[in-house]
Backbone bond lengths (Angstrom), bond angles and torsions (degrees), N, CA, C in turn:
res aa  C-N    CA-C-N  psi(-1)  N-CA   C-N-CA  omega(-1)  CA-C   N-CA-C  phi
1 M - - - 1.453 - - 1.527 110.88 -
2 T 1.316 115.89 -32.33 1.459 120.06 179.98 1.519 111.13 -60.90
3 E 1.342 117.14 -40.23 1.466 120.51 179.55 1.524 110.65 -63.05
4 I 1.299 116.90 -39.76 1.464 121.46 179.72 1.523 109.47 -64.19
5 L 1.311 116.52 -45.94 1.468 120.97 179.12 1.525 111.16 -60.87
6 L 1.322 116.77 -41.37 1.462 120.63 178.74 1.524 111.68 -62.38
7 I 1.309 116.98 -42.45 1.470 120.37 -179.67 1.528 110.70 -65.20
8 F 1.313 117.23 -41.52 1.465 119.65 -179.98 1.522 112.82 -74.27
9 S 1.309 118.35 -25.97 1.466 120.00 -178.81 1.525 112.95 -88.37
10 D 1.319 118.09 -15.64 1.469 121.61 -179.77 1.527 109.71 -78.90
11 K 1.325 116.15 106.14 1.467 121.65 -176.55 1.528 112.56 -73.32
12 Q 1.320 117.41 -11.23 1.469 120.21 178.73 1.535 111.78 -81.91
13 I 1.319 116.70 -14.59 1.466 120.39 177.89 1.521 107.68 -85.29
14 K 1.332 115.04 121.17 1.465 120.04 179.17 1.528 109.19 -71.86
15 P 1.337 117.34 153.26 1.471 120.45 -176.56 1.531 114.50 -52.66
16 G 1.315 117.29 -45.10 1.468 119.92 179.86 1.517 112.05 -63.75
17 E 1.308 116.23 -39.03 1.467 121.15 178.60 1.525 110.55 -67.83
18 R 1.326 116.66 -36.00 1.464 121.33 177.57 1.539 109.37 -59.77
19 T 1.317 115.99 -45.34 1.468 120.67 179.15 1.523 110.76 -61.84
20 I 1.314 116.72 -44.07 1.470 121.04 179.95 1.523 110.79 -63.32
21 Q 1.323 116.58 -45.66 1.473 119.67 -179.29 1.524 111.54 -61.13
22 L 1.325 116.37 -47.06 1.469 119.61 -178.81 1.530 111.21 -66.40
23 S 1.315 116.82 -38.59 1.469 120.22 177.75 1.523 110.88 -61.70
24 R 1.315 116.30 -45.65 1.473 120.45 178.42 1.525 111.17 -61.71
25 M 1.317 115.82 -39.00 1.462 119.56 -179.28 1.532 110.79 -63.23
26 I 1.325 116.89 -38.95 1.465 119.49 177.82 1.525 110.23 -71.47
27 L 1.313 116.58 -45.95 1.469 120.61 -176.80 1.531 112.72 -64.29
28 T 1.321 116.37 -26.03 1.471 119.87 178.45 1.528 112.63 -95.81
29 G 1.333 116.66 -2.13 1.458 120.09 178.27 1.514 115.06 83.57
30 R 1.328 116.93 7.75 1.470 120.07 -179.88 1.531 111.44 -68.81
31 I 1.329 115.57 -36.34 1.461 121.23 171.10 1.525 106.41 -131.87
32 S 1.323 115.90 164.48 1.463 119.40 -179.74 1.531 110.56 -106.17
33 V 1.310 114.89 162.32 1.459 120.34 173.04 1.527 108.69 -57.98
34 G 1.324 116.79 -39.37 1.457 121.16 179.58 1.520 113.02 -60.36
35 Q 1.321 116.51 -39.93 1.463 119.40 179.01 1.525 111.37 -65.27
36 L 1.335 116.42 -43.95 1.460 119.28 179.24 1.528 110.45 -68.95
37 L 1.310 116.34 -35.22 1.458 121.14 176.98 1.533 110.52 -62.26
38 H 1.315 116.29 -41.46 1.463 121.14 177.61 1.532 110.10 -59.77
39 Y 1.332 116.29 -44.23 1.461 120.38 178.12 1.529 110.23 -63.86
40 A 1.330 116.53 -46.62 1.470 121.66 -176.97 1.520 111.72 -61.20
41 S 1.316 116.99 -35.08 1.464 121.22 -177.15 1.521 113.10 -59.21
42 G 1.318 117.13 -30.45 1.457 120.44 -179.98 1.516 113.91 -108.01
43 A 1.325 117.49 6.31 1.466 121.34 -174.75 1.525 112.08 -85.89
44 K 1.319 115.16 159.26 1.461 121.43 172.82 1.526 107.97 -76.19
45 D 1.318 115.87 163.45 1.463 120.75 -172.66 1.533 115.82 -52.04
46 P 1.332 120.39 -44.20 1.476 117.62 -179.49 1.540 112.92 -62.33
47 Q 1.336 116.79 -42.83 1.464 120.19 178.52 1.532 110.84 -70.73
48 K 1.324 116.14 -38.02 1.461 120.93 177.92 1.529 109.61 -61.54
49 A 1.330 116.50 -42.86 1.467 120.55 179.03 1.526 110.88 -62.76
50 T 1.309 117.38 -38.57 1.461 120.39 177.14 1.524 110.17 -64.20
51 C 1.314 117.19 -43.35 1.470 120.37 177.68 1.530 110.80 -59.66
52 I 1.328 116.23 -43.48 1.462 119.73 -179.47 1.529 110.26 -68.75
53 E 1.329 116.66 -33.65 1.471 119.74 174.42 1.531 110.12 -62.33
54 V 1.315 116.80 -37.75 1.470 121.05 175.42 1.530 109.22 -63.11
55 F 1.327 117.11 -45.15 1.471 120.02 177.82 1.528 110.53 -60.17
56 E 1.328 116.56 -37.07 1.464 120.53 178.69 1.526 110.11 -64.39
57 F 1.312 117.06 -45.76 1.469 120.94 179.48 1.523 110.30 -62.88
58 V 1.309 116.36 -46.30 1.468 121.31 179.58 1.523 110.26 -62.69
59 S 1.328 116.89 -42.65 1.468 120.20 -178.59 1.524 111.94 -67.16
60 A 1.313 117.47 -26.72 1.464 120.50 176.34 1.527 110.74 -74.03
61 C 1.323 116.46 -33.56 1.474 121.35 -178.67 1.522 112.14 -86.06
62 Q 1.331 115.53 -48.56 1.469 121.91 -176.78 1.532 109.31 -140.47
63 P 1.337 116.93 79.68 1.471 119.61 -175.24 1.521 114.08 -55.43
64 G 1.323 117.32 -29.17 1.459 121.03 -178.77 1.517 114.28 -64.73
65 L 1.325 117.45 -14.70 1.463 120.00 177.60 1.529 112.37 -76.86
66 I 1.320 116.60 -17.33 1.466 119.96 179.88 1.527 108.40 -77.58
67 T 1.298 115.75 116.43 1.465 122.42 -175.62 1.527 111.08 -80.04
68 T 1.311 115.40 166.43 1.462 121.08 175.07 1.531 110.08 -57.71
69 A 1.315 116.27 -43.27 1.468 120.62 179.83 1.528 110.83 -61.42
70 C 1.303 117.34 -40.21 1.460 121.63 178.89 1.527 110.14 -66.87
71 F 1.334 116.57 -42.67 1.458 120.59 178.77 1.529 110.32 -61.62
72 E 1.321 116.87 -44.24 1.469 120.94 177.12 1.527 110.98 -61.47
73 F 1.323 116.40 -40.15 1.461 121.94 -179.98 1.528 110.98 -60.43
74 V 1.332 117.08 -47.67 1.469 118.76 -177.27 1.527 111.37 -69.49
75 I 1.316 117.48 -30.39 1.469 119.76 175.35 1.526 109.44 -60.20
76 V 1.314 116.71 -46.79 1.467 121.62 179.62 1.537 110.45 -65.38
77 Q 1.316 117.00 -36.72 1.462 120.81 -177.06 1.532 113.14 -68.47
78 L 1.312 117.32 -15.22 1.466 119.99 174.46 1.521 111.26 -61.04
79 K 1.322 116.62 -20.90 1.464 121.93 179.47 1.535 112.66 -89.50
80 S 1.309 117.37 0.22 1.457 121.71 -179.92 1.528 110.88 -60.63
81 K 1.311 115.71 156.78 1.468 119.90 174.94 1.527 110.93 -79.69
82 A 1.313 117.54 -23.61 1.462 121.84 -175.58 1.531 110.81 -79.75
83 P 1.323 117.58 118.55 1.467 119.91 -179.55 1.526 113.96 -55.45
84 R 1.317 117.94 -41.58 1.464 119.96 -178.32 1.526 111.36 -63.76
85 V 1.311 117.27 -37.24 1.462 121.17 176.64 1.527 109.34 -62.77
86 K 1.332 116.58 -42.39 1.468 121.40 179.27 1.524 111.02 -61.90
87 W 1.342 116.76 -50.98 1.459 118.00 -173.25 1.517 112.17 -71.07
88 E 1.305 118.72 -35.58 1.467 119.67 177.30 1.535 110.12 -67.25
89 S 1.326 116.79 -38.95 1.469 120.59 178.50 1.526 110.69 -62.94
90 A 1.321 116.78 -43.55 1.471 120.71 178.86 1.524 110.76 -60.52
91 R 1.303 117.57 -37.90 1.468 121.16 -179.73 1.524 111.83 -68.03
92 V 1.320 116.92 -36.88 1.470 119.70 175.23 1.526 109.35 -62.83
93 I 1.312 116.29 -43.71 1.468 120.41 179.60 1.523 110.24 -62.55
94 A 1.321 117.01 -42.07 1.470 120.00 178.47 1.531 111.16 -58.41
95 N 1.317 116.33 -39.63 1.470 120.96 -177.55 1.520 113.79 -75.60
96 T 1.333 117.04 -22.29 1.465 118.99 -170.23 1.528 114.90 -126.32
97 A 1.310 118.39 2.46 1.475 121.13 -176.44 1.524 111.76 -54.66
98 R 1.313 117.26 -38.11 1.475 120.35 -177.91 1.527 112.27 -64.52
99 L 1.324 116.91 -21.93 1.461 120.71 179.46 1.526 112.81 -81.01
100 Y 1.327 116.20 -19.60 1.463 121.07 -174.43 1.535 111.45 -130.80
101 P 1.324 118.38 55.87 1.470 120.20 -176.17 1.527 113.63 -62.57
102 D 1.321 117.83 -24.85 1.467 120.61 -179.99 1.526 113.03 -82.17
103 M 1.329 116.95 -3.02 1.464 120.64 -176.93 1.529 111.96 -115.13
104 L 1.317 117.11 17.64 1.457 119.51 -171.13 1.528 115.42 -89.40
105 D 1.328 118.17 -14.06 1.470 119.81 -178.00 1.529 112.04 -56.47
106 E 1.314 116.58 -54.01 1.469 120.20 -178.99 1.525 110.65 -67.24
107 A 1.327 116.43 -36.76 1.467 119.86 178.28 1.522 110.06 -60.05
108 V 1.329 116.67 -47.38 1.465 120.61 -179.97 1.525 110.82 -61.20
109 A 1.315 116.92 -45.08 1.472 120.09 179.58 1.528 111.09 -58.47
110 N 1.316 116.93 -45.20 1.464 120.76 -179.20 1.532 111.59 -70.40
111 L 1.331 116.98 -37.21 1.466 120.62 179.14 1.527 111.54 -67.25
112 V 1.316 116.23 -40.98 1.466 120.02 178.11 1.527 109.49 -60.92
113 E 1.315 115.93 -38.56 1.466 120.51 179.27 1.532 111.23 -62.81
114 I 1.321 117.64 -43.69 1.472 118.94 -177.53 1.531 112.29 -84.84
115 A 1.316 117.43 -6.40 1.469 120.37 178.56 1.527 112.05 -66.13
116 E 1.326 116.63 -13.11 1.460 120.63 177.74 1.528 111.58 -115.05
117 H 1.318 116.29 21.15 1.461 122.99 177.70 1.531 109.54 -63.07
118 T 1.314 117.00 155.81 1.463 120.17 179.71 1.530 112.55 -71.50
119 G 1.324 117.51 -25.52 1.459 120.94 -177.93 1.524 112.11 -82.49
120 T 1.327 115.81 128.88 1.463 121.21 -178.80 1.522 112.02 -61.77
121 V 1.321 117.98 -41.77 1.464 120.47 -178.31 1.524 110.51 -65.44
122 V 1.307 116.93 -37.73 1.469 120.71 177.47 1.529 109.45 -64.31
123 R 1.345 116.50 -46.36 1.473 119.69 179.88 1.526 111.20 -64.30
124 W 1.331 117.21 -40.75 1.465 120.61 179.09 1.528 109.79 -62.41
125 S 1.312 117.07 -44.06 1.465 121.00 -179.54 1.526 111.31 -65.29
126 A 1.318 116.54 -39.98 1.466 120.22 176.27 1.525 110.12 -62.75
127 A 1.322 116.90 -42.85 1.467 121.18 178.19 1.520 110.98 -62.81
128 H 1.309 116.69 -39.80 1.465 122.06 178.33 1.531 109.88 -60.52
129 A 1.323 116.43 -46.97 1.468 120.63 -178.94 1.531 111.32 -70.06
130 L 1.318 117.28 -44.67 1.464 119.81 179.45 1.528 110.97 -63.22
131 S 1.311 116.73 -36.82 1.471 120.50 177.34 1.520 110.87 -64.83
132 A 1.323 116.64 -41.75 1.471 120.21 178.02 1.527 110.45 -62.49
133 I 1.314 116.76 -40.22 1.467 121.16 179.09 1.527 110.13 -68.42
134 L 1.306 116.79 -42.15 1.462 121.50 179.35 1.529 111.23 -59.35
135 K 1.324 116.36 -40.09 1.468 121.35 -179.03 1.531 113.05 -67.30
136 L 1.323 117.19 -14.65 1.461 120.41 178.44 1.528 111.98 -73.88
137 N 1.322 116.15 -14.85 1.471 122.50 179.45 1.527 112.86 53.15
138 T 1.320 116.26 51.25 1.462 121.19 176.72 1.527 109.39 -93.85
139 E 1.310 116.14 177.58 1.467 121.12 176.59 1.528 111.92 -63.00
140 L 1.317 116.57 -19.95 1.464 120.28 177.82 1.521 111.52 -59.86
141 N 1.323 117.09 -25.77 1.458 120.77 -177.16 1.525 112.78 -61.84
142 L 1.322 117.25 -27.17 1.464 119.72 179.47 1.526 111.57 -56.37
143 D 1.318 116.07 -43.26 1.465 120.82 178.02 1.523 112.32 -91.04
144 L 1.322 115.96 -28.46 1.462 120.26 -174.89 1.526 112.68 -73.11
145 I 1.304 118.43 -39.43 1.475 120.74 -177.41 1.531 111.76 -59.88
146 P 1.336 119.22 -50.67 1.470 117.01 178.62 1.531 113.00 -63.82
147 R 1.319 116.24 -33.31 1.471 119.63 179.03 1.526 110.55 -67.00
148 I 1.321 116.99 -41.22 1.467 120.73 178.25 1.531 110.17 -65.49
149 E 1.306 117.00 -38.49 1.466 119.84 177.48 1.526 110.95 -61.04
150 E 1.326 117.11 -38.78 1.475 121.35 175.83 1.525 110.92 -64.38
151 I 1.322 115.71 -44.52 1.469 120.80 -179.82 1.532 109.58 -61.88
152 M 1.332 116.34 -42.70 1.465 120.64 -178.78 1.530 111.96 -60.66
153 E 1.312 117.13 -37.28 1.472 121.07 179.65 1.524 111.65 -61.71
154 K 1.317 116.84 -33.66 1.465 121.68 -177.56 1.534 112.24 -89.56
155 E 1.324 117.11 -19.97 1.467 121.20 -173.90 1.528 111.29 -68.30
156 E 1.320 114.89 127.38 1.465 120.98 -178.20 1.528 113.40 -87.59
157 K 1.310 118.56 -22.86 1.460 122.08 -176.49 1.525 110.62 -91.94
158 S 1.309 115.93 123.86 1.466 120.18 -176.79 1.527 112.17 -66.59
159 N 1.334 118.20 -33.73 1.467 119.35 -179.62 1.532 111.82 -66.10
160 I 1.320 117.08 -31.94 1.464 120.65 177.17 1.525 109.61 -74.03
161 R 1.330 116.91 -43.77 1.471 120.28 176.50 1.525 110.89 -58.30
162 K 1.320 116.61 -42.99 1.471 121.06 -179.06 1.529 111.68 -63.44
163 M 1.319 116.39 -35.43 1.461 119.76 177.42 1.530 110.24 -62.26
164 Y 1.318 115.92 -44.84 1.465 120.12 177.20 1.529 111.07 -64.39
165 E 1.326 116.98 -43.50 1.466 120.87 -179.39 1.531 111.08 -58.85
166 K 1.308 115.54 -44.77 1.470 120.17 179.81 1.528 110.55 -62.03
167 A 1.314 116.63 -44.09 1.473 120.69 179.73 1.526 110.99 -64.73
168 L 1.319 116.54 -40.14 1.463 120.09 179.15 1.531 110.48 -62.04
169 K 1.315 117.39 -43.35 1.462 121.50 178.65 1.533 111.21 -62.36
170 Q 1.329 116.10 -40.24 1.464 120.26 -178.43 1.523 112.30 -73.76
171 S 1.327 117.12 -20.00 1.463 119.43 -178.00 1.529 112.29 -90.53
172 L 1.296 117.69 -9.72 1.473 120.75 -178.52 1.510 112.14 -85.90
């Protein structure tokens, strides 16, 4: 935990470098996802978002490192007021949904809620995660497909609509 505190307190480390350092530390086993999760749980939104960005990077490289506790944490963080916390959490879910198929109900509910957020990056991230879940072809699709079709009708950005369209085609 001391290493994590040092990285966050060092003002000479730029935000992007902070994410890279913490990601490397997890990927090399120097710190655990649990340790960073413990820090994130009590952090303010900017630091919490950085921690979740680290989880996103780690989940893209080695999804199996994301623990059940971490997955539950990012599901809850979808309800955060901070847009960056929302979009980073959605990206972690997109990368790891297949590992936690029994935990997707709350994730889907929260993702559907942010799929109509005013921020484009938040909506894109929600679409990315919902598309990943849709492609799993679980029973959730019965309710999720009509909901996504509703979201698509309201979506103003064609790249987000296309992401949903592609996922819908792959889930049929």
